[in-house]
N, C-alpha and C positions, 0 to 999 in steps of 0.2 A: 688583586688590581681592583683599582674602585672604576666604574666607567660613569661618564659624567652623564647627570640627569636628561632626556629628551628638551630641546629647547622649542617652542614654537613661538612663530610669528606671524603676523597678520598679512595678507597680499589680498592687493585689491585689482580686479579685472574692468581695467577703463571700460574698456569696449563693452561689455556687457553689466555695468554700470553692481557688480556682484564681488562680491567679501568672500575671503578663504581664509584659511588657518595654513600654514606649513609648519610642518613637525620633523625636525632633524634630529635622530636619533644616530648619534657618533660612536661609533668603538673604537677610534684609533686608524686603524688601517680599512675600517668598512663604516661605510651610513646606510642609512634609510631615511629616504624622503619621502614623507607622506601629507598627499593635498586633500585638506574637507572644506567641505562648505555644510554649514548647519550639520556640523556631528557627521556626517557620511564621506566615507573616503571616496574621493574621484580620480583619485591618480598617484603612483607611487615610482619611486625609482630605487633602486639597489647598487650603491657604488661602491669599489675596494680599490687600494694601494696594488699595483702589478710591481711596482718597485720605488724607490726612493722619490721619482720626478714623474711617475704616469700613475694615472688613475684611472678607471675605469666604469663607464657605467654598464653596469651587468644586466639591466632592466629598467625599460622606462615606459609606462601604461598609464592611458586618461583614458576614464571610461567611470559609470555608475557599477558598483559593488554589490552583488547579489552573493549569496551564498547556495552554493549547489549542495544537498546530502548525498553524501557517500555513506555507504554501511558504517565506514569505520572512522571517519570524520569529516567535517565540514570545507570546503574547499572555496577561499575569494576565486568570484570570475568575474570578469570584466566584460560589461557591455558598451565598445567603444562609440559607439554611436552619440549616444547621451551626452558628452561634455567634448568631443572632438571637434577641431576647426574653431576653436571657440577660445584659444590663445593662453588656453592652463598650461599646454605641455612645453610652451614656449618662458612662459613663468619658472615650473619646475626644471627646466634645461639651465634659464639664469641664477637661482639659487645652487645647482651641482655647480656651475663652471664659478660662481662666487666662493663656494665651498672649499673647493679646490685651491682657488688662488689663497685663500685664508690660510692655507693649510702646508703651502711650497710647492705644490704639484707646478709642473712645466707643461704638460701636456696631459689633454684628457681625450681620452679613448673610448669608443660607441661599438658595438657590433649588432648588424643589422641582419637578423634572424628572416629566415625566408618563407614566409606566410604565403605570396606569389610572388611573380617579376612584378605585377603593377605596384601593388603594396611598396615593394622592396624600392621601386623608381622616387614613390611618392615619399617615402619615408629619409631614401639618402638626398633627395633633393631638401626635402624638409630640415635635417640635419649641414646641409649646404649653408642654406640661410643664416645659419648661428656659426659659421666659420669652418667647418669639417669637411675634411677633403680625404679622400681612399687614403690608407695606412701601407707603407711599405710593408709593413708588419703581419704577418698571416693570423686570419681571426680562430675563434675558438675550433671551428669546426671547417671544413672545406669547404661547406657551400655557404657560408655566412660571410658578410661581407665588412672588413672593418675601416673603420674611419677616425681621423685624430684630430686637434686642432690643440694649435699652440695657444699657452694660456700666458 
């Protein structure tokens, strides 16, 4: 099976007057969205089809990436304070919504993981601005919250 080549497109954050690039690597049932400013990754999202009509955002993060050296490998680590609350996450989420629609999905799902109760409330409120509501389907883990949005 031949996988499609990653697609890179320009994005512009009007409120910051900054340009970025979004790269989407799609493997059919799964995709990785990466947001870069000047060749530095500032955010990403991992998504996967969970059925013929449901697309799940497995992970969505915004922040400057640094690398922590572990004895056996380098692990990307995000410092969210560098790029949060600047509109980049919304641009990334809108790109995911557009991609899911393009591939014929009817529902977009998101799991909110429990960093702490305040962060969860803030994040759930952020997703609600994009049309997400609590889902009737259980999240991957009992302490997580699952949200859904019809496309």
